[in-house]
PyMOL Python script that loads the backbone (N, CA, C, O; Angstrom):
from pymol import cmd

cmd.read_pdbstr("""\
ATOM      1  N   UNK A   1      35.936  -7.120 -38.383  1.00  0.00           N
ATOM      2  CA  UNK A   1      36.189  -8.719 -37.788  1.00  0.00           C
ATOM      3  C   UNK A   1      36.931  -8.488 -36.664  1.00  0.00           C
ATOM      4  O   UNK A   1      36.346  -8.764 -35.617  1.00  0.00           O
ATOM      5  N   UNK A   2      37.964  -8.097 -36.573  1.00  0.00           N
ATOM      6  CA  UNK A   2      38.884  -7.539 -35.630  1.00  0.00           C
ATOM      7  C   UNK A   2      40.486  -6.467 -36.066  1.00  0.00           C
ATOM      8  O   UNK A   2      41.119  -6.043 -37.033  1.00  0.00           O
ATOM      9  N   UNK A   3      40.479  -6.472 -34.748  1.00  0.00           N
ATOM     10  CA  UNK A   3      42.457  -6.114 -35.073  1.00  0.00           C
ATOM     11  C   UNK A   3      43.017  -6.860 -35.275  1.00  0.00           C
ATOM     12  O   UNK A   3      43.107  -7.821 -34.510  1.00  0.00           O
ATOM     13  N   UNK A   4      43.983  -6.729 -36.966  1.00  0.00           N
ATOM     14  CA  UNK A   4      44.549  -8.275 -36.771  1.00  0.00           C
ATOM     15  C   UNK A   4      45.962  -8.150 -36.058  1.00  0.00           C
ATOM     16  O   UNK A   4      46.837  -8.531 -36.836  1.00  0.00           O
ATOM     17  N   UNK A   5      46.358  -7.834 -35.112  1.00  0.00           N
ATOM     18  CA  UNK A   5      47.154  -7.416 -33.992  1.00  0.00           C
ATOM     19  C   UNK A   5      47.182  -8.654 -32.840  1.00  0.00           C
ATOM     20  O   UNK A   5      48.187  -9.288 -32.518  1.00  0.00           O
ATOM     21  N   UNK A   6      45.924  -8.819 -32.346  1.00  0.00           N
ATOM     22  CA  UNK A   6      45.013  -9.003 -31.358  1.00  0.00           C
ATOM     23  C   UNK A   6      45.409 -10.547 -31.831  1.00  0.00           C
ATOM     24  O   UNK A   6      45.852 -11.425 -31.090  1.00  0.00           O
ATOM     25  N   UNK A   7      45.070 -10.681 -33.590  1.00  0.00           N
ATOM     26  CA  UNK A   7      44.425 -12.059 -34.199  1.00  0.00           C
ATOM     27  C   UNK A   7      45.740 -12.801 -33.907  1.00  0.00           C
ATOM     28  O   UNK A   7      45.544 -13.902 -33.393  1.00  0.00           O
ATOM     29  N   UNK A   8      47.341 -12.402 -34.152  1.00  0.00           N
ATOM     30  CA  UNK A   8      48.540 -13.041 -34.633  1.00  0.00           C
ATOM     31  C   UNK A   8      48.814 -13.245 -33.111  1.00  0.00           C
ATOM     32  O   UNK A   8      49.480 -14.216 -32.751  1.00  0.00           O
ATOM     33  N   UNK A   9      48.184 -12.113 -31.968  1.00  0.00           N
ATOM     34  CA  UNK A   9      49.274 -12.781 -31.007  1.00  0.00           C
ATOM     35  C   UNK A   9      47.881 -13.685 -29.945  1.00  0.00           C
ATOM     36  O   UNK A   9      48.174 -13.949 -28.779  1.00  0.00           O
ATOM     37  N   UNK A  10      46.523 -14.060 -30.453  1.00  0.00           N
ATOM     38  CA  UNK A  10      45.775 -14.700 -29.689  1.00  0.00           C
ATOM     39  C   UNK A  10      46.708 -16.233 -30.901  1.00  0.00           C
ATOM     40  O   UNK A  10      46.845 -17.284 -30.275  1.00  0.00           O
ATOM     41  N   UNK A  11      47.327 -16.278 -32.652  1.00  0.00           N
ATOM     42  CA  UNK A  11      47.202 -17.313 -33.006  1.00  0.00           C
ATOM     43  C   UNK A  11      49.091 -18.003 -32.010  1.00  0.00           C
ATOM     44  O   UNK A  11      49.514 -18.981 -31.392  1.00  0.00           O
ATOM     45  N   UNK A  12      49.496 -16.805 -32.440  1.00  0.00           N
ATOM     46  CA  UNK A  12      50.677 -17.028 -31.661  1.00  0.00           C
ATOM     47  C   UNK A  12      50.748 -17.540 -30.266  1.00  0.00           C
ATOM     48  O   UNK A  12      51.633 -18.395 -30.248  1.00  0.00           O
ATOM     49  N   UNK A  13      50.183 -17.393 -29.024  1.00  0.00           N
ATOM     50  CA  UNK A  13      49.652 -17.555 -27.469  1.00  0.00           C
ATOM     51  C   UNK A  13      49.311 -18.742 -28.358  1.00  0.00           C
ATOM     52  O   UNK A  13      50.358 -19.361 -28.549  1.00  0.00           O
ATOM     53  N   UNK A  14      48.444 -19.236 -28.888  1.00  0.00           N
ATOM     54  CA  UNK A  14      47.747 -20.985 -28.827  1.00  0.00           C
ATOM     55  C   UNK A  14      49.164 -22.153 -29.921  1.00  0.00           C
ATOM     56  O   UNK A  14      49.289 -23.369 -30.065  1.00  0.00           O
ATOM     57  N   UNK A  15      49.834 -21.118 -30.371  1.00  0.00           N
ATOM     58  CA  UNK A  15      50.823 -22.122 -30.956  1.00  0.00           C
ATOM     59  C   UNK A  15      51.588 -22.612 -29.731  1.00  0.00           C
ATOM     60  O   UNK A  15      51.697 -23.785 -29.374  1.00  0.00           O
ATOM     61  N   UNK A  16      52.193 -21.330 -29.033  1.00  0.00           N
ATOM     62  CA  UNK A  16      53.523 -21.519 -28.298  1.00  0.00           C
ATOM     63  C   UNK A  16      52.739 -22.610 -26.939  1.00  0.00           C
ATOM     64  O   UNK A  16      53.500 -23.425 -26.418  1.00  0.00           O
ATOM     65  N   UNK A  17      51.120 -22.559 -26.394  1.00  0.00           N
ATOM     66  CA  UNK A  17      50.777 -24.001 -25.406  1.00  0.00           C
ATOM     67  C   UNK A  17      50.713 -25.017 -26.071  1.00  0.00           C
ATOM     68  O   UNK A  17      51.147 -25.960 -25.410  1.00  0.00           O
ATOM     69  N   UNK A  18      50.175 -25.501 -27.701  1.00  0.00           N
ATOM     70  CA  UNK A  18      50.798 -26.425 -28.441  1.00  0.00           C
ATOM     71  C   UNK A  18      51.811 -26.955 -28.267  1.00  0.00           C
ATOM     72  O   UNK A  18      51.824 -28.127 -27.893  1.00  0.00           O
ATOM     73  N   UNK A  19      53.115 -26.165 -28.515  1.00  0.00           N
ATOM     74  CA  UNK A  19      54.427 -26.859 -28.400  1.00  0.00           C
ATOM     75  C   UNK A  19      54.735 -27.143 -27.588  1.00  0.00           C
ATOM     76  O   UNK A  19      55.218 -28.271 -27.687  1.00  0.00           O
ATOM     77  N   UNK A  20      54.793 -26.555 -26.137  1.00  0.00           N
ATOM     78  CA  UNK A  20      54.716 -26.952 -24.766  1.00  0.00           C
ATOM     79  C   UNK A  20      54.169 -27.998 -24.749  1.00  0.00           C
ATOM     80  O   UNK A  20      54.774 -29.026 -25.054  1.00  0.00           O
ATOM     81  N   UNK A  21      52.751 -27.994 -24.349  1.00  0.00           N
ATOM     82  CA  UNK A  21      52.179 -28.951 -24.568  1.00  0.00           C
ATOM     83  C   UNK A  21      52.337 -30.644 -24.938  1.00  0.00           C
ATOM     84  O   UNK A  21      51.877 -31.709 -24.525  1.00  0.00           O
ATOM     85  N   UNK A  22      53.466 -30.072 -26.177  1.00  0.00           N
ATOM     86  CA  UNK A  22      53.582 -31.391 -27.162  1.00  0.00           C
ATOM     87  C   UNK A  22      54.736 -31.810 -26.599  1.00  0.00           C
ATOM     88  O   UNK A  22      55.151 -32.924 -26.919  1.00  0.00           O
ATOM     89  N   UNK A  23      55.234 -31.268 -25.964  1.00  0.00           N
ATOM     90  CA  UNK A  23      57.130 -31.771 -25.368  1.00  0.00           C
ATOM     91  C   UNK A  23      57.032 -32.261 -24.593  1.00  0.00           C
ATOM     92  O   UNK A  23      57.606 -33.349 -24.637  1.00  0.00           O
ATOM     93  N   UNK A  24      56.514 -32.041 -23.690  1.00  0.00           N
ATOM     94  CA  UNK A  24      56.128 -32.286 -22.221  1.00  0.00           C
ATOM     95  C   UNK A  24      55.601 -33.167 -22.707  1.00  0.00           C
ATOM     96  O   UNK A  24      55.744 -33.696 -21.605  1.00  0.00           O
ATOM     97  N   UNK A  25      54.711 -34.484 -23.742  1.00  0.00           N
ATOM     98  CA  UNK A  25      54.085 -35.460 -22.841  1.00  0.00           C
ATOM     99  C   UNK A  25      55.483 -36.724 -23.097  1.00  0.00           C
ATOM    100  O   UNK A  25      55.114 -37.896 -23.026  1.00  0.00           O
ATOM    101  N   UNK A  26      56.515 -36.554 -23.288  1.00  0.00           N
ATOM    102  CA  UNK A  26      57.008 -37.568 -23.579  1.00  0.00           C
ATOM    103  C   UNK A  26      57.923 -37.369 -22.651  1.00  0.00           C
ATOM    104  O   UNK A  26      58.857 -38.112 -22.954  1.00  0.00           O
ATOM    105  N   UNK A  27      58.183 -36.786 -21.694  1.00  0.00           N
ATOM    106  CA  UNK A  27      59.286 -36.266 -20.881  1.00  0.00           C
ATOM    107  C   UNK A  27      58.663 -37.011 -19.694  1.00  0.00           C
ATOM    108  O   UNK A  27      57.491 -36.990 -19.318  1.00  0.00           O
ATOM    109  N   UNK A  28      59.858 -37.765 -19.121  1.00  0.00           N
ATOM    110  CA  UNK A  28      59.937 -39.197 -17.751  1.00  0.00           C
ATOM    111  C   UNK A  28      59.902 -38.010 -16.923  1.00  0.00           C
ATOM    112  O   UNK A  28      59.430 -36.971 -17.384  1.00  0.00           O
ATOM    113  N   UNK A  29      60.408 -38.071 -15.608  1.00  0.00           N
ATOM    114  CA  UNK A  29      60.792 -36.984 -14.143  1.00  0.00           C
ATOM    115  C   UNK A  29      62.117 -37.944 -14.254  1.00  0.00           C
ATOM    116  O   UNK A  29      62.330 -39.138 -14.465  1.00  0.00           O
ATOM    117  N   UNK A  30      63.249 -36.214 -13.876  1.00  0.00           N
ATOM    118  CA  UNK A  30      64.543 -36.533 -13.612  1.00  0.00           C
ATOM    119  C   UNK A  30      64.422 -38.128 -13.057  1.00  0.00           C
ATOM    120  O   UNK A  30      63.641 -38.936 -12.554  1.00  0.00           O
ATOM    121  N   UNK A  31      66.556 -37.847 -13.805  1.00  0.00           N
ATOM    122  CA  UNK A  31      67.205 -39.644 -13.456  1.00  0.00           C
ATOM    123  C   UNK A  31      67.333 -39.790 -12.340  1.00  0.00           C
ATOM    124  O   UNK A  31      68.179 -38.990 -11.941  1.00  0.00           O
ATOM    125  N   UNK A  32      66.921 -40.442 -11.494  1.00  0.00           N
ATOM    126  CA  UNK A  32      67.811 -40.437  -9.597  1.00  0.00           C
ATOM    127  C   UNK A  32      68.861 -41.368  -9.940  1.00  0.00           C
ATOM    128  O   UNK A  32      68.796 -42.497 -10.427  1.00  0.00           O
ATOM    129  N   UNK A  33      70.106 -40.467  -9.487  1.00  0.00           N
ATOM    130  CA  UNK A  33      70.924 -41.240  -9.346  1.00  0.00           C
ATOM    131  C   UNK A  33      71.082 -42.650  -8.802  1.00  0.00           C
ATOM    132  O   UNK A  33      71.611 -43.696  -9.180  1.00  0.00           O
ATOM    133  N   UNK A  34      70.344 -42.194  -7.672  1.00  0.00           N
ATOM    134  CA  UNK A  34      70.251 -42.825  -6.345  1.00  0.00           C
ATOM    135  C   UNK A  34      69.409 -43.895  -6.468  1.00  0.00           C
ATOM    136  O   UNK A  34      69.048 -44.534  -5.479  1.00  0.00           O
ATOM    137  N   UNK A  35      69.051 -44.162  -7.607  1.00  0.00           N
ATOM    138  CA  UNK A  35      67.701 -45.266  -8.057  1.00  0.00           C
ATOM    139  C   UNK A  35      68.583 -46.431  -7.598  1.00  0.00           C
ATOM    140  O   UNK A  35      69.792 -46.391  -7.829  1.00  0.00           O
ATOM    141  N   UNK A  36      67.829 -47.840  -6.725  1.00  0.00           N
ATOM    142  CA  UNK A  36      68.535 -48.959  -6.620  1.00  0.00           C
ATOM    143  C   UNK A  36      68.900 -49.947  -7.443  1.00  0.00           C
ATOM    144  O   UNK A  36      69.936 -50.611  -7.473  1.00  0.00           O
ATOM    145  N   UNK A  37      67.939 -49.975  -8.106  1.00  0.00           N
ATOM    146  CA  UNK A  37      67.916 -50.858  -9.891  1.00  0.00           C
ATOM    147  C   UNK A  37      69.570 -50.310 -10.992  1.00  0.00           C
ATOM    148  O   UNK A  37      70.428 -51.058 -11.462  1.00  0.00           O
ATOM    149  N   UNK A  38      69.459 -48.579 -11.092  1.00  0.00           N
ATOM    150  CA  UNK A  38      70.405 -48.050 -11.465  1.00  0.00           C
ATOM    151  C   UNK A  38      71.932 -48.301 -10.749  1.00  0.00           C
ATOM    152  O   UNK A  38      72.864 -48.586 -11.502  1.00  0.00           O
ATOM    153  N   UNK A  39      72.158 -48.198  -9.362  1.00  0.00           N
ATOM    154  CA  UNK A  39      73.038 -49.062  -8.432  1.00  0.00           C
ATOM    155  C   UNK A  39      73.418 -49.962  -9.273  1.00  0.00           C
ATOM    156  O   UNK A  39      74.341 -49.774 -10.064  1.00  0.00           O
ATOM    157  N   UNK A  40      72.828 -50.907  -9.203  1.00  0.00           N
ATOM    158  CA  UNK A  40      72.803 -52.309  -8.974  1.00  0.00           C
ATOM    159  C   UNK A  40      73.445 -52.802 -10.548  1.00  0.00           C
ATOM    160  O   UNK A  40      74.357 -53.619 -10.675  1.00  0.00           O
ATOM    161  N   UNK A  41      72.726 -52.091 -11.704  1.00  0.00           N
ATOM    162  CA  UNK A  41      72.837 -52.344 -13.244  1.00  0.00           C
ATOM    163  C   UNK A  41      74.916 -51.684 -12.895  1.00  0.00           C
ATOM    164  O   UNK A  41      75.782 -52.546 -12.746  1.00  0.00           O
ATOM    165  N   UNK A  42      75.199 -50.511 -12.850  1.00  0.00           N
ATOM    166  CA  UNK A  42      76.590 -49.927 -12.943  1.00  0.00           C
ATOM    167  C   UNK A  42      76.520 -50.746 -11.752  1.00  0.00           C
ATOM    168  O   UNK A  42      75.526 -51.408 -11.454  1.00  0.00           O
ATOM    169  N   UNK A  43      77.250 -50.709 -11.289  1.00  0.00           N
ATOM    170  CA  UNK A  43      78.001 -52.363 -10.470  1.00  0.00           C
ATOM    171  C   UNK A  43      77.257 -53.615 -11.432  1.00  0.00           C
ATOM    172  O   UNK A  43      78.105 -54.397 -11.000  1.00  0.00           O
ATOM    173  N   UNK A  44      76.800 -54.095 -11.935  1.00  0.00           N
ATOM    174  CA  UNK A  44      76.571 -55.897 -12.754  1.00  0.00           C
ATOM    175  C   UNK A  44      77.878 -54.790 -14.124  1.00  0.00           C
ATOM    176  O   UNK A  44      79.054 -55.148 -14.065  1.00  0.00           O
ATOM    177  N   UNK A  45      77.625 -53.895 -14.918  1.00  0.00           N
ATOM    178  CA  UNK A  45      78.242 -53.880 -15.226  1.00  0.00           C
ATOM    179  C   UNK A  45      79.579 -54.184 -14.911  1.00  0.00           C
ATOM    180  O   UNK A  45      80.185 -55.202 -15.246  1.00  0.00           O
ATOM    181  N   UNK A  46      80.321 -52.532 -13.747  1.00  0.00           N
ATOM    182  CA  UNK A  46      81.979 -52.856 -13.395  1.00  0.00           C
ATOM    183  C   UNK A  46      82.106 -54.471 -12.728  1.00  0.00           C
ATOM    184  O   UNK A  46      83.103 -54.771 -12.071  1.00  0.00           O
ATOM    185  N   UNK A  47      81.345 -55.147 -12.896  1.00  0.00           N
ATOM    186  CA  UNK A  47      81.496 -56.195 -12.771  1.00  0.00           C
ATOM    187  C   UNK A  47      82.004 -57.359 -13.778  1.00  0.00           C
ATOM    188  O   UNK A  47      83.025 -58.038 -13.671  1.00  0.00           O
ATOM    189  N   UNK A  48      81.108 -57.395 -14.683  1.00  0.00           N
ATOM    190  CA  UNK A  48      81.002 -58.304 -15.246  1.00  0.00           C
ATOM    191  C   UNK A  48      82.003 -57.259 -16.942  1.00  0.00           C
ATOM    192  O   UNK A  48      81.887 -57.623 -18.112  1.00  0.00           O
ATOM    193  N   UNK A  49      82.568 -56.444 -16.623  1.00  0.00           N
ATOM    194  CA  UNK A  49      83.425 -55.089 -17.621  1.00  0.00           C
ATOM    195  C   UNK A  49      82.366 -55.439 -18.782  1.00  0.00           C
ATOM    196  O   UNK A  49      82.657 -55.875 -19.896  1.00  0.00           O
ATOM    197  N   UNK A  50      81.043 -55.152 -18.278  1.00  0.00           N
ATOM    198  CA  UNK A  50      80.052 -54.337 -19.813  1.00  0.00           C
ATOM    199  C   UNK A  50      79.998 -53.444 -20.273  1.00  0.00           C
ATOM    200  O   UNK A  50      79.382 -52.519 -19.744  1.00  0.00           O
ATOM    201  N   UNK A  51      80.705 -53.290 -21.636  1.00  0.00           N
ATOM    202  CA  UNK A  51      80.055 -51.817 -21.985  1.00  0.00           C
ATOM    203  C   UNK A  51      79.265 -51.947 -22.896  1.00  0.00           C
ATOM    204  O   UNK A  51      79.085 -53.087 -23.325  1.00  0.00           O
ATOM    205  N   UNK A  52      78.366 -50.556 -23.626  1.00  0.00           N
ATOM    206  CA  UNK A  52      77.514 -50.549 -24.462  1.00  0.00           C
ATOM    207  C   UNK A  52      78.078 -49.505 -25.597  1.00  0.00           C
ATOM    208  O   UNK A  52      78.901 -48.606 -25.419  1.00  0.00           O
ATOM    209  N   UNK A  53      77.414 -49.868 -26.809  1.00  0.00           N
ATOM    210  CA  UNK A  53      78.082 -49.160 -28.293  1.00  0.00           C
ATOM    211  C   UNK A  53      77.805 -47.085 -28.255  1.00  0.00           C
ATOM    212  O   UNK A  53      78.419 -46.094 -28.647  1.00  0.00           O
ATOM    213  N   UNK A  54      76.047 -47.503 -27.267  1.00  0.00           N
ATOM    214  CA  UNK A  54      75.497 -46.023 -27.403  1.00  0.00           C
ATOM    215  C   UNK A  54      74.660 -45.922 -26.273  1.00  0.00           C
ATOM    216  O   UNK A  54      74.265 -46.861 -25.583  1.00  0.00           O
ATOM    217  N   UNK A  55      74.355 -44.442 -26.095  1.00  0.00           N
ATOM    218  CA  UNK A  55      72.989 -44.549 -24.676  1.00  0.00           C
ATOM    219  C   UNK A  55      71.399 -45.425 -24.924  1.00  0.00           C
ATOM    220  O   UNK A  55      70.646 -46.055 -24.181  1.00  0.00           O
ATOM    221  N   UNK A  56      71.401 -45.072 -26.325  1.00  0.00           N
ATOM    222  CA  UNK A  56      70.604 -46.136 -26.730  1.00  0.00           C
ATOM    223  C   UNK A  56      70.428 -47.416 -26.039  1.00  0.00           C
ATOM    224  O   UNK A  56      69.727 -47.763 -25.088  1.00  0.00           O
ATOM    225  N   UNK A  57      71.629 -48.272 -27.120  1.00  0.00           N
ATOM    226  CA  UNK A  57      71.516 -49.736 -26.154  1.00  0.00           C
ATOM    227  C   UNK A  57      71.779 -49.695 -24.586  1.00  0.00           C
ATOM    228  O   UNK A  57      71.264 -50.588 -23.913  1.00  0.00           O
ATOM    229  N   UNK A  58      72.502 -48.777 -23.997  1.00  0.00           N
ATOM    230  CA  UNK A  58      72.512 -48.863 -22.334  1.00  0.00           C
ATOM    231  C   UNK A  58      70.789 -48.809 -21.953  1.00  0.00           C
ATOM    232  O   UNK A  58      70.439 -49.395 -20.929  1.00  0.00           O
ATOM    233  N   UNK A  59      69.791 -48.136 -22.751  1.00  0.00           N
ATOM    234  CA  UNK A  59      68.648 -47.771 -22.003  1.00  0.00           C
ATOM    235  C   UNK A  59      67.698 -48.968 -22.011  1.00  0.00           C
ATOM    236  O   UNK A  59      66.998 -49.390 -21.091  1.00  0.00           O
ATOM    237  N   UNK A  60      67.886 -49.582 -23.713  1.00  0.00           N
ATOM    238  CA  UNK A  60      67.800 -50.398 -23.865  1.00  0.00           C
ATOM    239  C   UNK A  60      67.810 -52.193 -23.219  1.00  0.00           C
ATOM    240  O   UNK A  60      67.084 -53.185 -23.268  1.00  0.00           O
ATOM    241  N   UNK A  61      68.643 -51.930 -22.851  1.00  0.00           N
ATOM    242  CA  UNK A  61      69.667 -53.351 -21.734  1.00  0.00           C
ATOM    243  C   UNK A  61      69.359 -52.862 -21.040  1.00  0.00           C
ATOM    244  O   UNK A  61      68.248 -53.331 -20.794  1.00  0.00           O
ATOM    245  N   UNK A  62      69.587 -51.978 -20.292  1.00  0.00           N
ATOM    246  CA  UNK A  62      68.915 -51.135 -18.764  1.00  0.00           C
ATOM    247  C   UNK A  62      66.939 -52.025 -17.934  1.00  0.00           C
ATOM    248  O   UNK A  62      66.453 -52.540 -16.928  1.00  0.00           O
ATOM    249  N   UNK A  63      66.616 -51.588 -19.374  1.00  0.00           N
ATOM    250  CA  UNK A  63      65.568 -51.951 -19.127  1.00  0.00           C
ATOM    251  C   UNK A  63      64.897 -53.459 -19.298  1.00  0.00           C
ATOM    252  O   UNK A  63      63.877 -54.035 -18.918  1.00  0.00           O
ATOM    253  N   UNK A  64      66.036 -53.748 -20.069  1.00  0.00           N
ATOM    254  CA  UNK A  64      65.722 -55.633 -19.974  1.00  0.00           C
ATOM    255  C   UNK A  64      66.246 -55.955 -18.110  1.00  0.00           C
ATOM    256  O   UNK A  64      65.566 -56.384 -17.178  1.00  0.00           O
ATOM    257  N   UNK A  65      67.901 -55.470 -18.166  1.00  0.00           N
ATOM    258  CA  UNK A  65      68.011 -55.819 -16.505  1.00  0.00           C
ATOM    259  C   UNK A  65      67.091 -55.904 -15.762  1.00  0.00           C
ATOM    260  O   UNK A  65      66.694 -56.865 -15.103  1.00  0.00           O
ATOM    261  N   UNK A  66      66.590 -54.518 -15.880  1.00  0.00           N
ATOM    262  CA  UNK A  66      65.929 -54.017 -14.505  1.00  0.00           C
ATOM    263  C   UNK A  66      64.170 -54.814 -14.813  1.00  0.00           C
ATOM    264  O   UNK A  66      63.238 -54.362 -14.148  1.00  0.00           O
ATOM    265  N   UNK A  67      63.984 -55.587 -15.497  1.00  0.00           N
ATOM    266  CA  UNK A  67      62.876 -56.130 -15.967  1.00  0.00           C
ATOM    267  C   UNK A  67      63.536 -57.757 -15.451  1.00  0.00           C
ATOM    268  O   UNK A  67      62.641 -58.342 -14.840  1.00  0.00           O
ATOM    269  N   UNK A  68      64.346 -58.295 -15.502  1.00  0.00           N
ATOM    270  CA  UNK A  68      65.264 -59.175 -15.268  1.00  0.00           C
ATOM    271  C   UNK A  68      64.837 -59.386 -13.679  1.00  0.00           C
ATOM    272  O   UNK A  68      64.095 -60.275 -13.262  1.00  0.00           O
ATOM    273  N   UNK A  69      65.507 -58.323 -12.869  1.00  0.00           N
ATOM    274  CA  UNK A  69      65.501 -57.710 -11.513  1.00  0.00           C
ATOM    275  C   UNK A  69      64.394 -58.305 -11.493  1.00  0.00           C
ATOM    276  O   UNK A  69      64.364 -59.536 -11.466  1.00  0.00           O
ATOM    277  N   UNK A  70      63.159 -57.492 -11.501  1.00  0.00           N
ATOM    278  CA  UNK A  70      62.231 -57.274 -10.763  1.00  0.00           C
ATOM    279  C   UNK A  70      61.118 -58.973 -10.451  1.00  0.00           C
ATOM    280  O   UNK A  70      60.380 -59.371  -9.549  1.00  0.00           O
ATOM    281  N   UNK A  71      61.728 -59.654 -12.155  1.00  0.00           N
ATOM    282  CA  UNK A  71      61.281 -61.040 -11.776  1.00  0.00           C
ATOM    283  C   UNK A  71      61.708 -61.698 -10.432  1.00  0.00           C
ATOM    284  O   UNK A  71      61.081 -62.241  -9.523  1.00  0.00           O
ATOM    285  N   UNK A  72      63.202 -61.398 -10.698  1.00  0.00           N
ATOM    286  CA  UNK A  72      64.252 -62.669 -10.209  1.00  0.00           C
ATOM    287  C   UNK A  72      63.181 -61.825  -8.423  1.00  0.00           C
ATOM    288  O   UNK A  72      62.521 -62.552  -7.681  1.00  0.00           O
ATOM    289  N   UNK A  73      63.260 -61.027  -8.307  1.00  0.00           N
ATOM    290  CA  UNK A  73      63.102 -60.586  -6.994  1.00  0.00           C
ATOM    291  C   UNK A  73      61.614 -61.052  -6.318  1.00  0.00           C
ATOM    292  O   UNK A  73      61.471 -61.377  -5.139  1.00  0.00           O
ATOM    293  N   UNK A  74      60.714 -61.015  -7.179  1.00  0.00           N
ATOM    294  CA  UNK A  74      59.216 -61.565  -6.863  1.00  0.00           C
ATOM    295  C   UNK A  74      59.035 -62.920  -6.587  1.00  0.00           C
ATOM    296  O   UNK A  74      57.926 -63.326  -6.240  1.00  0.00           O
ATOM    297  N   UNK A  75      60.016 -63.689  -6.702  1.00  0.00           N
ATOM    298  CA  UNK A  75      60.268 -64.677  -7.198  1.00  0.00           C
ATOM    299  C   UNK A  75      60.550 -65.683  -6.223  1.00  0.00           C
ATOM    300  O   UNK A  75      60.029 -66.794  -6.120  1.00  0.00           O
ATOM    301  N   UNK A  76      61.863 -64.906  -5.185  1.00  0.00           N
ATOM    302  CA  UNK A  76      62.509 -65.656  -4.460  1.00  0.00           C
ATOM    303  C   UNK A  76      61.931 -64.836  -3.223  1.00  0.00           C
ATOM    304  O   UNK A  76      61.717 -63.634  -3.380  1.00  0.00           O
ATOM    305  N   UNK A  77      61.741 -65.283  -2.324  1.00  0.00           N
ATOM    306  CA  UNK A  77      61.482 -65.079  -0.935  1.00  0.00           C
ATOM    307  C   UNK A  77      62.054 -64.409   0.049  1.00  0.00           C
ATOM    308  O   UNK A  77      62.704 -64.960   0.937  1.00  0.00           O
ATOM    309  N   UNK A  78      61.864 -63.216  -0.029  1.00  0.00           N
ATOM    310  CA  UNK A  78      62.831 -62.236   0.826  1.00  0.00           C
ATOM    311  C   UNK A  78      63.655 -62.930   2.136  1.00  0.00           C
ATOM    312  O   UNK A  78      64.454 -62.175   2.689  1.00  0.00           O
ATOM    313  N   UNK A  79      63.573 -63.837   2.496  1.00  0.00           N
ATOM    314  CA  UNK A  79      64.090 -64.342   3.278  1.00  0.00           C
ATOM    315  C   UNK A  79      65.252 -65.114   3.485  1.00  0.00           C
ATOM    316  O   UNK A  79      66.037 -65.252   4.423  1.00  0.00           O
ATOM    317  N   UNK A  80      65.124 -65.664   2.142  1.00  0.00           N
ATOM    318  CA  UNK A  80      66.497 -66.002   1.671  1.00  0.00           C
ATOM    319  C   UNK A  80      67.287 -64.757   0.099  1.00  0.00           C
ATOM    320  O   UNK A  80      68.041 -65.210  -0.763  1.00  0.00           O
ATOM    321  N   UNK A  81      66.971 -63.728   0.135  1.00  0.00           N
ATOM    322  CA  UNK A  81      67.272 -63.203  -1.053  1.00  0.00           C
ATOM    323  C   UNK A  81      68.968 -63.186  -0.405  1.00  0.00           C
ATOM    324  O   UNK A  81      69.367 -64.338  -0.233  1.00  0.00           O
ATOM    325  N   UNK A  82      69.775 -62.345  -0.109  1.00  0.00           N
ATOM    326  CA  UNK A  82      70.714 -61.641   0.250  1.00  0.00           C
ATOM    327  C   UNK A  82      71.305 -60.998  -1.507  1.00  0.00           C
ATOM    328  O   UNK A  82      70.924 -60.088  -2.244  1.00  0.00           O
ATOM    329  N   UNK A  83      72.426 -62.082  -1.591  1.00  0.00           N
ATOM    330  CA  UNK A  83      72.571 -61.401  -2.927  1.00  0.00           C
ATOM    331  C   UNK A  83      72.377 -62.364  -4.414  1.00  0.00           C
ATOM    332  O   UNK A  83      72.894 -62.156  -5.512  1.00  0.00           O
ATOM    333  N   UNK A  84      71.367 -63.559  -3.963  1.00  0.00           N
ATOM    334  CA  UNK A  84      71.381 -64.358  -5.169  1.00  0.00           C
ATOM    335  C   UNK A  84      70.354 -63.477  -6.311  1.00  0.00           C
ATOM    336  O   UNK A  84      69.770 -64.288  -7.030  1.00  0.00           O
ATOM    337  N   UNK A  85      70.140 -62.599  -6.513  1.00  0.00           N
ATOM    338  CA  UNK A  85      69.465 -61.785  -7.411  1.00  0.00           C
ATOM    339  C   UNK A  85      70.522 -61.557  -8.879  1.00  0.00           C
ATOM    340  O   UNK A  85      70.154 -61.482 -10.051  1.00  0.00           O
ATOM    341  N   UNK A  86      72.350 -61.460  -8.148  1.00  0.00           N
ATOM    342  CA  UNK A  86      73.584 -61.430  -8.328  1.00  0.00           C
ATOM    343  C   UNK A  86      74.680 -62.500  -9.455  1.00  0.00           C
ATOM    344  O   UNK A  86      75.557 -62.448 -10.317  1.00  0.00           O
ATOM    345  N   UNK A  87      73.584 -63.678  -8.426  1.00  0.00           N
ATOM    346  CA  UNK A  87      74.221 -65.142  -8.838  1.00  0.00           C
ATOM    347  C   UNK A  87      73.424 -65.508 -10.374  1.00  0.00           C
ATOM    348  O   UNK A  87      73.872 -65.840 -11.472  1.00  0.00           O
ATOM    349  N   UNK A  88      71.874 -65.243  -9.798  1.00  0.00           N
ATOM    350  CA  UNK A  88      70.850 -65.713 -11.365  1.00  0.00           C
ATOM    351  C   UNK A  88      71.245 -65.206 -12.688  1.00  0.00           C
ATOM    352  O   UNK A  88      70.787 -65.582 -13.767  1.00  0.00           O
ATOM    353  N   UNK A  89      72.407 -64.052 -12.426  1.00  0.00           N
ATOM    354  CA  UNK A  89      71.777 -62.842 -14.156  1.00  0.00           C
ATOM    355  C   UNK A  89      73.897 -63.151 -13.901  1.00  0.00           C
ATOM    356  O   UNK A  89      74.617 -62.236 -14.300  1.00  0.00           O
ATOM    357  N   UNK A  90      74.431 -64.140 -13.403  1.00  0.00           N
ATOM    358  CA  UNK A  90      75.860 -64.183 -14.284  1.00  0.00           C
ATOM    359  C   UNK A  90      76.101 -64.486 -15.603  1.00  0.00           C
ATOM    360  O   UNK A  90      77.204 -65.016 -15.730  1.00  0.00           O
ATOM    361  N   UNK A  91      75.504 -64.356 -16.625  1.00  0.00           N
ATOM    362  CA  UNK A  91      75.547 -65.056 -17.652  1.00  0.00           C
ATOM    363  C   UNK A  91      76.619 -64.395 -18.830  1.00  0.00           C
ATOM    364  O   UNK A  91      76.779 -64.967 -19.908  1.00  0.00           O
TER     365      UNK A  91
END
""", "prot")
cmd.dss("prot")
cmd.show_as("cartoon", "prot")
cmd.util.cbc("prot")
cmd.orient("prot")
C-alpha cells in the first residue's frame, strides 16, 4: 500500500486545510473604524444616551441603523440633505 507515515501526514495536511477553509468562510474584512456610518452611529448613540446590553445587540441595532440611514439617504435628494438624516432618526 504505502508508507503509513506518509498516509498520516497526507491526512493531517488535508485536515488542516479543511479547518483553515472552513474557518475563513464566514470572516469579514477587518472593521474599518473610519467607516462614516459607524461614526454616525456612535455619535447618534452619544447624542441620545443609548447603550446596549451586549455586542450582539449592538450589532443587530447597528445593522438596523445602517439600513435606515441608507434608505433615508437614497430617498432625500443630495442637495437638500445637510443633516436631515439625523432628524429623521430621532425616535
